[in-house]
C-alpha positions in Angstrom: 166.5 157.5 85.4 165.3 154.1 84.2 163.8 152.6 87.3 165.2 148.3 87.3 164.2 145.5 89.3 166.7 142.6 89.7 165.6 139.2 90.7 167.9 136.7 91.8 168.8 134.2 94.3 172.3 134.2 94.5 173.5 137.4 96.4 177.0 137.2 94.9 175.3 137.5 91.4 173.0 140.2 92.5 175.2 142.4 94.0 177.2 142.4 90.8 174.0 142.8 88.5 173.4 146.0 91.1 176.7 147.4 90.9 176.8 147.3 87.3 173.6 148.6 86.6 174.5 151.8 88.8 177.5 152.3 87.0 175.9 152.0 83.7 173.4 155.2 85.3 170.1 152.9 85.9 168.5 153.1 89.3 168.0 149.8 90.7 164.7 149.7 92.5 164.9 146.8 94.5 167.0 143.4 94.6 164.9 140.3 95.4 164.8 136.6 95.7 161.8 134.9 95.9 159.3 134.8 93.0 156.6 136.1 95.8 158.8 139.3 96.4 159.1 140.1 92.8 155.3 140.4 92.1 154.8 142.2 95.0 157.5 144.7 94.1 156.9 144.7 90.7 153.3 145.9 91.2 153.5 148.5 94.3 156.7 150.0 92.1 156.7 151.9 88.9 159.7 150.0 86.8 161.1 150.2 83.1 162.6 147.2 83.3 163.2 143.7 85.3 166.0 141.4 85.3 164.6 138.2 86.2 166.9 134.9 86.6 164.3 132.0 86.2 165.2 129.5 89.4 164.5 131.3 92.6 163.8 130.8 96.0 160.1 129.9 97.2 157.6 127.8 95.0 157.3 130.7 92.2 159.8 130.7 89.7 160.9 133.6 87.6 158.9 132.4 84.2 155.5 132.1 86.9 156.2 135.4 88.1 156.5 136.9 85.4 153.3 135.5 83.9 152.0 137.1 87.4 153.3 140.4 86.5 151.8 140.8 82.8 148.5 140.3 84.0 148.8 143.5 85.4 150.9 145.5 83.6 153.0 145.6 80.9 156.9 145.6 82.0 159.3 144.5 79.8 161.6 141.3 81.1 164.9 140.0 80.6 165.4 136.5 81.4 169.3 135.7 82.6 170.0 132.0 84.0 172.0 129.4 83.5 169.9 126.7 82.3 169.3 126.5 78.6 167.5 123.3 78.0 164.5 122.7 75.7 161.7 122.7 78.1 163.0 125.7 80.2 163.4 127.9 77.0 159.9 126.9 75.7 158.4 127.7 79.0 160.4 131.7 78.9 159.0 131.8 75.1 155.5 131.5 75.8 155.7 134.8 78.3 157.4 136.6 75.2 160.4 138.1 77.2 162.5 140.9 75.8 165.8 138.8 75.8 167.0 135.5 76.9 170.5 135.5 78.1 172.4 132.3 79.6 174.7 133.0 82.6 177.7 133.9 82.7 176.9 137.0 80.2 179.4 139.4 78.4 178.9 142.7 80.1 178.9 144.8 76.7 176.1 141.7 75.9 174.3 142.5 78.9 174.1 146.3 78.5 173.3 146.1 74.8 170.5 144.0 75.5 169.1 146.5 78.6 169.4 149.2 76.6 167.8 148.0 73.7 164.6 146.5 76.1 164.3 149.9 77.4 164.4 151.8 74.2 161.9 149.4 72.7 159.8 150.0 75.3 160.0 153.5 75.2 159.0 153.4 71.4 156.1 151.3 72.3 154.8 153.6 75.1 155.3 156.3 72.6 153.2 154.2 70.1 150.6 153.4 72.5 150.0 157.1 73.6 149.9 158.2 70.1 147.4 156.0 69.1 145.5 156.6 72.2 145.2 160.1 71.4 144.1 159.6 67.9 141.6 157.2 69.2 140.6 159.6 71.9 140.3 162.4 68.8 138.3 160.0 66.6 135.4 159.3 69.5 135.0 163.1 70.6 134.1 163.7 67.1 131.0 164.7 66.7 131.4 164.0 63.3 130.6 160.2 61.6 134.0 159.1 60.9 135.1 155.7 58.6 138.5 154.3 57.9 138.3 152.0 55.4 141.3 149.8 53.5 141.4 149.0 49.8 142.5 145.6 48.7 142.0 143.5 45.4 143.5 147.4 43.4 140.4 149.0 44.8 137.6 146.4 44.2 137.0 146.0 47.7 136.9 148.5 50.8 137.4 146.6 54.3 136.0 148.8 57.2 139.1 148.9 59.6 137.4 151.4 62.0 134.4 153.7 62.8 134.2 156.4 65.6 130.9 156.8 68.3 129.4 159.6 66.5 129.5 156.9 63.1 127.9 153.9 64.9 125.1 156.8 66.1 124.7 157.9 62.3 124.6 154.7 60.8 122.6 152.8 64.0 125.3 149.8 64.2 127.7 148.7 66.8 131.7 149.0 65.6 132.3 144.9 66.5 129.5 144.8 64.0 131.2 146.3 61.0 134.6 146.0 61.4 136.5 143.6 58.7 133.3 143.9 56.5 133.3 145.0 52.9 131.6 148.4 52.9 129.6 147.9 49.7 128.6 145.1 51.0 127.3 146.4 54.2 125.9 149.7 53.2 124.0 148.6 50.1 122.3 151.9 49.9 125.2 154.1 48.7 124.0 156.2 45.7 125.3 154.7 42.7 128.1 154.1 43.9 129.3 157.9 43.6 131.2 157.2 47.6 133.2 154.3 46.3 134.1 156.0 43.2 135.6 158.8 45.5 137.6 156.0 47.7 139.3 154.7 44.8 140.1 158.7 43.2 141.8 159.7 46.8 143.7 157.1 46.8 145.2 156.7 43.4 145.8 160.5 43.5 146.0 161.5 47.0 144.0 164.7 46.8 141.1 165.6 49.5 137.8 165.6 48.1 134.5 166.7 48.9 131.3 165.1 48.0 128.1 166.8 47.0 125.4 166.0 49.6 124.1 162.7 48.9 121.4 160.1 49.7 121.9 156.6 51.6 119.1 154.9 51.7 118.3 151.3 52.7 116.1 149.1 54.6 117.3 150.8 57.9 118.2 154.1 57.4 117.6 157.0 55.1 120.3 160.0 55.4 121.2 162.7 53.1 124.9 162.8 53.7 128.3 164.8 53.2 131.8 163.6 52.7 135.0 164.6 53.1 137.7 161.9 51.8 141.5 161.8 52.1 144.1 159.3 52.4 146.2 158.6 55.1 149.9 157.7 55.3 149.4 154.4 55.9 147.2 153.9 52.6 144.1 154.1 54.5 141.1 156.1 53.5 139.5 158.5 56.2 135.9 159.5 55.3 134.4 162.1 57.5 130.5 162.3 57.4 128.4 165.4 57.8 125.0 164.4 58.2 122.8 167.1 56.7 119.4 165.3 56.9 117.9 167.5 59.2 119.5 170.6 58.0 117.4 169.5 54.7 114.1 168.4 56.5 114.5 171.8 58.4 115.0 174.0 54.8 111.5 172.0 53.4 109.8 172.8 56.9 110.7 176.3 56.6 109.4 176.2 53.4 106.4 175.2 54.6 106.1 177.4 57.3 106.8 180.4 54.7 103.9 179.1 52.6 101.8 178.9 55.1 102.5 181.6 56.9 101.7 183.2 53.8 98.6 182.3 54.0 98.0 183.0 58.0 99.2 186.8 57.1 96.5 187.4 54.4 93.9 185.9 56.5 94.4 187.0 59.8 92.2 189.5 61.4 95.9 191.5 62.7 97.3 194.1 60.6 100.4 193.4 59.2 102.4 195.7 57.3 106.2 196.8 56.5 108.4 199.6 55.1 111.5 200.8 54.5 113.1 203.9 57.0 111.6 206.2 54.4 107.8 205.5 54.9 107.8 203.5 51.5 105.4 200.4 52.1 107.1 196.6 51.2 104.2 194.8 52.1 100.9 195.0 53.8 98.1 192.2 54.2 94.5 192.2 53.3 93.3 193.2 57.2 96.1 196.4 56.9 94.5 197.5 53.8 90.6 197.3 54.7 91.9 199.4 57.7 93.8 202.0 56.3 90.7 202.2 53.7 88.1 202.3 56.3 89.9 205.0 59.0 91.8 207.3 56.3 89.4 206.5 53.4 92.7 205.8 50.9 93.5 202.7 49.0 96.9 201.9 50.3 99.4 199.5 47.8 102.6 198.6 48.0 105.3 201.1 47.3 103.5 204.0 48.4 104.7 206.2 51.1 102.5 205.9 54.1 102.6 209.2 55.4 101.3 211.1 52.4 97.9 209.9 53.4 97.5 210.2 57.3 97.0 213.1 58.9 99.7 215.6 60.4 99.7 213.9 64.1 100.1 210.5 62.7 102.7 211.6 60.9 104.9 213.2 63.8 104.2 210.0 65.6 105.4 208.2 62.7 108.5 210.0 62.5 109.2 209.1 66.4 109.0 205.6 65.5 111.3 205.6 62.9 113.6 207.3 65.1 113.3 204.2 67.5 113.5 201.8 64.9 117.0 203.2 63.7 118.2 202.4 67.3 117.6 199.3 66.7 114.8 199.3 69.4 112.3 196.3 69.6 108.9 197.6 71.5 105.0 198.1 71.5 102.6 200.9 71.6 99.2 201.3 72.1 97.1 203.3 69.1 93.6 204.7 70.0 91.2 206.2 67.6 87.4 206.8 67.1 85.8 204.6 64.8 81.9 205.7 65.3 80.7 206.3 69.3 83.3 204.5 70.7 87.2 204.7 70.9 89.4 201.3 69.3 92.5 200.2 71.2 95.2 198.8 69.0 98.1 197.3 70.2 101.3 197.7 68.0 104.2 195.4 68.4 107.1 196.9 65.9 110.8 195.2 65.2 113.4 196.6 62.7 114.1 194.7 59.7 118.0 193.9 59.5 119.8 192.9 55.9 123.4 192.1 56.8 123.7 193.9 60.2 122.2 196.9 58.7 118.9 198.5 59.6 116.2 198.5 56.3 113.2 198.9 58.0 110.4 198.2 60.0 107.6 195.7 60.1 104.3 195.8 62.3 101.6 193.8 63.6 98.7 195.4 65.1 96.1 193.6 67.2 92.9 195.0 68.0 92.3 195.3 71.8 89.5 196.9 72.7 87.3 194.1 74.1 90.5 193.6 76.1 90.5 196.7 77.4 87.4 197.0 78.4 88.2 193.2 80.2 90.9 195.1 81.7 89.4 198.5 83.0 86.8 195.8 84.9 89.6 193.6 86.0 91.0 196.7 87.0 88.2 197.5 89.0 88.1 194.1 90.5 91.6 194.2 92.0 91.3 197.8 93.1 88.4 196.2 95.1 90.1 192.9 95.9 93.7 195.3 97.0 91.3 197.2 99.3 89.6 194.4 101.3 91.1 193.9 104.9 91.5 189.8 104.0 94.8 188.8 101.9 93.8 187.3 98.6 96.4 185.0 96.8 95.8 183.2 93.3 97.9 180.0 92.8 98.3 177.9 89.9 97.8 174.1 89.6 101.5 173.8 90.9 101.0 176.0 94.0 103.2 178.7 92.5 102.2 182.2 93.2 100.6 184.3 90.2 99.1 187.2 92.4 97.9 188.7 96.3 96.6 191.9 97.5 97.6 194.6 99.6 96.6 192.8 102.4 98.7 189.6 101.6 101.2 192.2 101.4 100.5 193.5 104.6 100.4 189.9 106.6 103.6 188.5 104.9 105.7 191.7 104.5 106.7 190.6 100.5 105.1 192.8 97.6 103.7 191.0 94.9 106.6 191.3 92.2 108.9 189.7 94.7 106.7 186.7 95.2 105.1 186.3 92.0 106.1 182.8 90.1 107.4 181.4 93.1 106.2 178.7 95.3 104.2 178.9 98.0 106.3 176.2 100.0 109.4 178.5 99.7 107.3 181.3 100.5 104.8 181.0 103.1 105.8 177.4 104.2 102.3 176.1 104.9 101.6 173.8 107.7 98.1 172.9 108.2 96.9 172.0 111.6 95.5 168.8 110.7 95.7 168.3 107.0 97.9 168.0 104.3 97.9 170.1 100.7 97.4 166.7 99.4 94.4 165.9 101.6 93.0 169.8 100.9 93.3 168.8 97.4 91.5 165.8 98.2 88.9 168.0 99.8 88.7 170.8 97.5 88.0 167.6 94.6 84.9 166.5 96.7 83.6 169.6 98.2 84.9 172.8 96.1 86.2 174.5 99.3 88.2 173.8 102.1 88.2 176.1 105.4 90.7 175.6 108.3 93.6 176.8 110.2 97.3 176.9 109.6 100.8 178.0 110.3 102.6 180.1 107.9 106.2 182.1 108.1 106.5 186.0 106.9 109.3 187.6 105.3 111.2 187.6 108.7 110.8 184.1 109.1 108.0 184.8 112.1 105.3 182.0 112.4 101.8 183.2 111.9 98.7 181.8 112.7 96.1 182.2 109.7 92.3 181.2 109.1 92.4 180.0 105.5 89.3 179.8 102.9 90.4 178.3 99.7 88.3 177.9 96.5 89.2 176.3 93.2 88.8 178.1 89.9 89.9 177.6 86.4 92.6 180.0 84.3 92.7 181.5 81.4 94.2 178.3 80.0 91.4 176.5 81.5 93.6 174.8 84.1 92.8 174.4 88.0 93.8 176.9 90.7 93.5 177.6 94.1 92.1 181.2 95.7 93.3 181.6 99.3 91.4 184.0 101.4 93.8 184.6 104.6 92.8 186.2 107.6 95.7 186.7 110.0 94.7 185.6 113.7 98.0 185.5 115.2 97.0 188.2 117.8 94.0 186.7 118.3 95.4 183.7 119.1 98.0 184.7 121.4 95.1 186.7 123.2 93.1 183.9 123.6 96.3 181.9 124.8 96.9 184.8 127.3 93.4 184.7 128.5 93.2 181.0 128.6 96.4 181.6 130.7 95.1 184.2 132.7 92.0 182.4 133.4 94.1 179.6 134.8 96.1 181.7 136.5 93.4 183.6 138.3 91.4 180.2 138.9 94.3 178.7 141.0 94.1 181.9 142.6 90.8 181.6 143.5 90.6 178.1 144.2 93.9 178.8 146.6 91.5 180.8 148.7 89.2 180.0 151.5 86.2 182.1 150.4 83.7 180.4 148.1 83.5 182.0 144.4 80.6 181.2 142.2 80.8 182.9 138.0 77.8 182.9 136.7 77.1 184.0 132.8 74.2 186.3 131.9 71.3 183.8 131.8 72.7 183.1 135.4 74.4 179.4 134.6 77.5 178.4 136.7 80.9 179.1 134.5 82.9 178.6 137.5 83.1 177.2 141.2 85.9 177.4 143.3 87.6 175.1 145.1 86.6 176.9 148.2 83.0 176.9 147.0 83.0 172.9 146.5 84.5 172.6 150.5 82.0 175.4 152.3 79.1 173.3 150.4 80.1 169.8 151.4 80.4 168.8 147.3 84.0 168.3 146.3 83.7 166.5 143.2 80.6 167.3 141.9 79.8 169.3 138.4 78.0 172.3 138.7 78.6 173.6 135.1 75.8 175.2 133.2 73.8 174.6 136.2 71.1 177.7 137.0 72.0 179.2 140.5 68.7 179.4 141.4 67.3 176.2 140.7 70.2 173.5 141.4 70.5 173.9 145.2 68.2 172.9 148.2 64.7 175.0 148.4 66.1 176.6 151.9 68.9 178.1 150.7 67.6 179.3 147.1 65.0 180.9 149.2 67.6 182.6 151.5 70.2 183.7 148.1 68.3 184.5 145.1 66.5 188.2 147.0 69.8 189.3 147.2 70.9 187.6 143.6 68.0 189.4 142.1 68.2 192.8 143.4 71.6 192.9 142.2 70.8 192.1 139.1 68.3 194.8 138.8 70.3 197.5 140.0 73.4 196.4 138.6 75.3 197.7 141.9 77.3 195.9 144.4 75.4 194.5 146.8 76.4 192.5 150.8 74.2 189.7 152.6 74.9 189.0 156.1 74.2 185.5 158.0 71.7 183.9 156.1 71.0 180.3 156.7 71.4 178.0 153.9 71.5 174.2 154.0 74.5 172.5 152.0 74.4 169.8 149.4 75.5 167.5 152.1 72.5 168.4 154.3 74.9 170.9 156.7 73.3 174.2 158.1 75.0 177.1 158.3 75.2 180.6 158.1 77.0 182.7 155.4 78.1 186.0 154.1 79.1 187.9 151.0 78.9 190.0 148.1 76.8 190.1 144.8 79.1 191.3 142.2 77.2 192.0 138.9 79.7 191.5 135.8 79.7 194.6 133.1 80.9 195.0 129.7 80.2 198.3 128.6 77.3 198.6 131.0 75.5 195.3 129.7 74.8 192.3 132.0 77.5 189.6 131.4 76.9 187.5 134.7 77.3 187.4 138.5 80.6 187.1 140.5 79.1 185.4 144.1 81.7 185.4 147.0 81.1 183.4 150.1 82.1 183.3 153.6 80.6 180.3 156.0 80.3 182.6 159.3 78.3 180.0 161.3 81.3 180.0 163.9 81.1 183.8 164.0 77.5 183.7 164.8 77.6 181.0 166.9 80.1 183.0 168.9 78.6 186.0 168.8 75.3 184.4 170.2 76.9 182.9 173.2 79.1 185.9 173.9 76.0 187.7 173.8 74.3 185.4 176.2 78.0 185.7 178.4 77.4 189.4 178.0 74.0 189.9 179.6 75.3 187.1 182.3 78.1 189.0 183.3 76.5 192.2 182.9 74.1 190.6 185.4 76.4 189.9 187.8 78.2 193.1 187.5 75.3 195.6 187.8 74.3 193.0 191.1 77.7 192.8 192.6 77.8 194.1 196.4 81.1 196.3 195.5 81.0 199.2 194.1 82.5 198.5 190.3 84.3 200.7 187.8 85.8 199.7 184.4 88.2 202.1 182.5 89.6 202.3 179.3 93.4 202.4 178.5 93.0 206.1 178.4 91.3 206.1 181.8 87.8 207.0 180.7 85.2 205.6 182.7 83.5 202.9 180.5 80.9 201.1 183.2 80.0 201.7 186.6 77.6 199.7 188.4 75.1 201.2 191.3 77.2 200.8 194.3 79.5 202.7 192.5 77.2 205.5 192.1 76.4 205.6 196.0 80.0 205.4 197.2 81.2 208.1 194.3 78.2 210.3 195.0 78.3 210.5 190.8 75.8 209.5 188.4 76.2 206.9 185.8 75.6 209.3 183.0 78.1 211.9 184.8 80.9 209.2 184.6 80.6 207.0 181.9 82.6 208.2 179.0 82.8 211.6 181.0 84.6 211.6 183.6 88.5 209.8 183.7 89.5 207.6 187.3 92.4 210.0 187.6 89.8 213.0 188.6 88.6 210.9 191.7 92.0 210.3 193.5 93.7 212.9 195.6 96.4 214.2 194.4 98.4 212.3 197.6 97.6 208.9 196.0 97.7 209.8 192.1 101.7 209.6 190.8 101.5 206.3 193.0 98.3 204.6 191.1 99.6 206.3 187.5 102.7 204.3 188.2 100.6 200.9 189.0 98.7 201.6 186.3 101.6 202.3 183.4 103.4 199.3 184.8 100.4 196.8 184.7 99.2 198.1 180.9 102.9 196.9 179.9 102.1 193.8 181.7 104.6 193.8 184.7 103.1 190.9 187.2 105.2 192.7 190.5 102.6 195.7 190.2 100.1 194.5 193.6 96.6 193.9 192.3 95.1 195.1 195.8 96.4 198.7 197.5 94.7 201.5 199.6 94.3 205.0 198.3 91.9 207.7 198.7 89.6 209.5 196.7 86.8 212.3 196.3 83.6 211.9 196.2 81.4 214.3 194.9 80.8 216.3 197.6 84.6 216.5 197.8 84.7 214.4 201.2 88.0 212.0 201.4 87.3 208.4 200.9 89.4 205.6 202.0 89.1 202.7 200.0 90.6 199.3 199.4 91.0 198.7 196.1 91.2 195.1 194.0 92.4 195.3 190.2 91.8 193.4 187.3 93.0 193.7 183.6 90.3 192.3 181.2 92.3 189.7 178.9 89.9 190.5 175.7 90.6 194.5 175.7 92.7 195.1 178.1 90.6 197.3 180.1 90.9 197.9 183.6 88.1 196.7 186.3 88.3 198.0 189.5 86.3 197.0 192.8 86.5 199.3 195.5 85.7 198.7 199.7 85.0 201.7 201.4 87.3 201.5 204.9 86.9 205.1 206.1 85.4 203.6 209.4 87.9 201.0 209.6 90.9 203.3 209.4 89.0 206.0 211.9 
């Protein structure tokens, strides 16, 4: 259904037009009364026709609106207006409308005008589409196409069109030659042959094909073949095939064939061909000489090659021809003895085809004896390289992998076949610790060698730490390349990291304990000293790294310390030292105890671990305690009251002289041999046991004074008053006894 826009400022006229259009079978897209609205609607809608009133509301009239729409879209317009004056008509004609109708318009006239406008537009669109397709076809043709029109009864040929391929062939732009006479522009047309063909095609209407002609002028030198025919429009269409390259190729091929023939006759390679019946078709000078030298026969073209060779060679020849008949292209290595050493030939064999049929075979044999010798050496070297533990990778100058050995396969997981020809960047992702590949190349250029560490990735995308040793080399084409010697140090680095972490961990532990610790190396230089030692030595912040342990301290300290250190080093046995006198770097005198512990690896001395405890307070306490003990033992011995001390089990562990007197037992008989229970009478024993039990538990209600009876050595009963004290230090019990027998009596 055709789409129509109505532009009318009178509402009644607009509605009437809309009704008529719909009755006649058209779709009314819209009805507008302003020129601005008409422009907007036309640009946003796909229209087939506009019915345009000239006098509209707003600042833009119908003619102005038509002009603006025409800048963007080609839509046919019929003016409907009540104004027929000359000025309005002139302005309207400038916009080239489809029709100009004065109101009031007869329905039949209006319908005819609308249908004609739509029909003409449809024809116009089809013509445009056809022209567009023709032009696209012309532009896309790979052959040069020129269209000409005859003038003056065939005396002049005017160029009407040329396609891009034609522009490229004759090296001109289309706009420079359109409308020009072909003979004046292309002055090198060979002997007017092409012009004669144009005339003949025009007057006969025949399709003509020219022979290959040369076209030459100051700009071009071409060999072309033309196909010429007459168009229905009366124009001549010429399609040109550029044969220049073809002819050049033909001449070059003839030259190559000549050179090849010369080369084949003068080459050291043996070249020959036979048919499928072993008849020689061609043989060069080198093959003639070889055949005569090996088989002592002057072989000629036309001879059967199998008639002059031994049986084993005949059998192999039959197998070769069988493979040729199957269309195979292959090579073999042939060995024969010439003199004392074997000679090796690599023979390349190809079937000869004629019209898709195999008619024979061609042979090229090259002496590869020297290559075989080199190959043997290279294989030995390769086996050696493949069996060493370090990875070896050979790169070309573009860092593409040429080869790598078995150790590289073991390190990275890829086989040589998988990585050959691949970029090192894509396979290994080498990331140098401090350099880039560009920097490495500069170092290699300057020094010829590079050594360092790098991160790489293996087949499973796992990071590896490797040590690289890179050298340059020249390949068989004298091009630079690189040889990388790789050692996987991932485990080593992990072990070093773990060792470092453990060292830090143990140093933290050692620094957290109160004991002093000094670690020396095999030359007795200090490797480590903990915070506890700094505290004991009054040396916080001092650096003792690599200080000799027997030289870097106070002479008095070294005098006391050195004998133990040297003895432990000589015997390689752990040695304890006790309460040696030292003077700290801060000048403080103290007593120190500890151990000398030699560090051994596989029985070899690696240094010493010295542990140091400051026992100054303990020594002072022990001295004070000894002094107090002497004092109290003197008091205990000279006490006028009989006194016993017994342990938690009741054994008498001490007794004074007065205790010997009152009990009748000597101290030798009592101490560590008798219990207090053996002295107490049966009547008082349960009570005293109860007291002792409660006293051991800390019961404060137990009496510390009480009377009791005991037996002396003579088994006499003695009445006594006891004063009991529990010694706080070791919970031993001290009993002072007063004989109250006479008092009781």
